[in-house]
C-alpha positions in Angstrom: -59.3 0.6 -45.4 -58.8 -3.0 -44.3 -62.6 -3.6 -44.6 -62.4 -2.6 -48.3 -59.6 -5.0 -49.1 -61.5 -7.8 -47.6 -64.6 -6.9 -49.4 -62.8 -6.8 -52.7 -60.9 -10.1 -52.0 -64.2 -11.8 -51.1 -65.9 -10.3 -54.2 -63.1 -11.6 -56.4 -63.2 -15.0 -54.7 -66.9 -15.3 -55.1 -66.9 -14.2 -58.8 -63.9 -16.7 -59.4 -65.9 -19.6 -57.8 -69.1 -18.7 -59.9 -67.1 -18.7 -63.0 -65.5 -22.0 -62.1 -68.6 -23.6 -61.4 -70.1 -22.5 -64.7 -67.2 -23.6 -66.7 -67.0 -26.9 -64.9 -70.6 -27.9 -65.2 -71.0 -27.2 -69.0 -69.3 -30.4 -70.1 -69.2 -29.5 -73.9 -66.7 -28.7 -76.5 -64.6 -25.6 -76.1 -62.6 -23.6 -78.5 -59.3 -22.5 -77.2 -56.5 -20.9 -79.3 -58.1 -22.2 -82.5 -58.4 -25.7 -81.3 -61.7 -27.5 -80.5 -61.2 -29.4 -77.5 -63.6 -32.1 -76.0 -65.2 -32.1 -72.8 -63.0 -33.4 -69.9 -65.6 -36.2 -69.5 -65.6 -37.3 -73.1 -64.7 -40.9 -72.1 -67.8 -41.2 -69.9 -70.3 -39.7 -72.3 -72.8 -41.9 -73.9 -72.2 -42.7 -77.6 -75.1 -41.7 -80.1 -75.5 -44.3 -82.8 -77.3 -43.6 -86.0 -77.9 -46.8 -88.0 -77.1 -46.8 -91.6 -80.2 -45.8 -93.9 -80.8 -46.5 -97.5 -78.2 -45.4 -99.8 -80.8 -43.6 -102.1 -83.1 -41.5 -99.9 -85.6 -40.5 -102.7 -86.9 -43.7 -104.3 -90.6 -42.4 -104.6 -89.5 -39.2 -106.3 -87.1 -41.1 -108.8 -90.0 -43.4 -109.6 -92.3 -40.5 -110.2 -89.8 -38.9 -112.6 -89.3 -42.1 -114.5 -93.1 -42.3 -114.8 -93.4 -38.7 -116.0 -90.6 -39.2 -118.5 -92.2 -42.3 -119.9 -95.5 -40.5 -120.1 -93.8 -37.6 -122.0 -92.3 -40.1 -124.5 -95.4 -41.8 -124.9 -97.4 -38.5 -125.8 -94.6 -37.0 -128.0 -94.6 -40.0 -130.4 
């Protein structure tokens, strides 16, 4: 009987340690009670910077549409 109690305690302790190591090593956002919480190491995380791009991302497509419209107007006259 004593052996069984020790085995169950050691199994519980091992599973607790494995779960703690898995949770402690992830370092990502977690959702808890409807809140999205940051990693505990968010102050040490490197910041990703994405430089600003052009405001209008489709200049070639817009130019092609204007050319097609101009061609349509020229043919319909």
